[in-house]
C-alpha angles and dihedrals in degrees: 000000000000121000092252093049091048090051092049091048092052090051089050092052091048088049091053090054095051089038089058088054092050090048091058091055092043091055089061091051091051094047095053092043093049094053105033105018095235133112111237106213091181091069094102091056092061088058087052091051090051094048096043096043095048093044092047093048091047090052087055092055103268116142113249096248093052093043089050093051091049091048093052090048091049093051091047091052092048090048093049093048092047092051095045097042102035111021104031096059089051096045092115095050097082138260097281091056091050091050091053089050089056088053088054090049089053092056093042094051093047090050091050090050090052089053094047102040106017125215100300114107119237127220130222118188122237114272091233128029130224138092128296115296116247116221117180092324097319129094138221130182116260090242089065089073088061089052092051093045091049091049091053096043095049096046092047092047093050092044091051091048094053096040105032108034133073092230091050090051089051091052091049091050091051090050092056096056118003093182094060090041090059091050089056091049099250110165098239092168091056091047090053093046095051093043088057091048092048092047090051090051091049090049090051092050088052091050092050096051093046097045094085089054103042103018118233127273135165093248099045091099094071095062093038092050094050093047092043089052092051090048090051092049091046094051096037127272092240096048125082093190085049090058089056094048093042091053094051094045092049092047094051094046091049094051094045091048092048092046100046104026112028136306091250089063090063088071100031100047091074091067092046088054091047092053092045093051094046090052101039104029114004092179091060130230097306102014128113119253092235123030107196141352 
């Protein structure tokens, strides 16, 4: 392998690692959008809650598995309270209003995290020890395997729920035509509430598995949320497999751009991709052209 090829391959591996992180956040975006039809811009903050809570509890002597469970529960509670207290009262005001409320939630949660934890980053050790894993001449950290495994497990679990369970089928039916679903007495409000809770838990799980790679800080949710949103748009907001693919594609493009163009491109290329997708293929790589009637 030539030096250039080895360099490209290392950037691709690094892109897969960060892409796996973006995919976890994108899955939460897709879940909420599929069920309620809104884009939850606070999704990145639930990953921050998971990372900060688990790291903080670990620093206070909790074992990692127990700290992780408590962090997921905390994020789920915050998600449920946010949906019930902020979004539910405004459910009749229209989608745009609800999206702006999620932006407000994003700022409020980040501010609360600053008050609780301060500005100092927290550390969480890798779940498994050992040296970096060598893959065809490139390397990735061992924690990356936890990221990939979590990506696969969550996407398969959500796919199985929507495609293989009665409740999942009911949710999908309600998504297709909410008006008829209301006539038949389907609890659309409950569907929306639990989708928000589940998305918050998913975000927390993502934050926990990435904390050993990136460390945890009160403001990490902003970057994660923006990249997760772009990954969701790229893959298709109504496609869970698309969230996975979109995350990996975005991660690889970011690392290649940062490595061969300039480090600033690593952050800015996401918005270039977002504009290109919205113009050329608004439904994303795997999304449907029209979401609902």
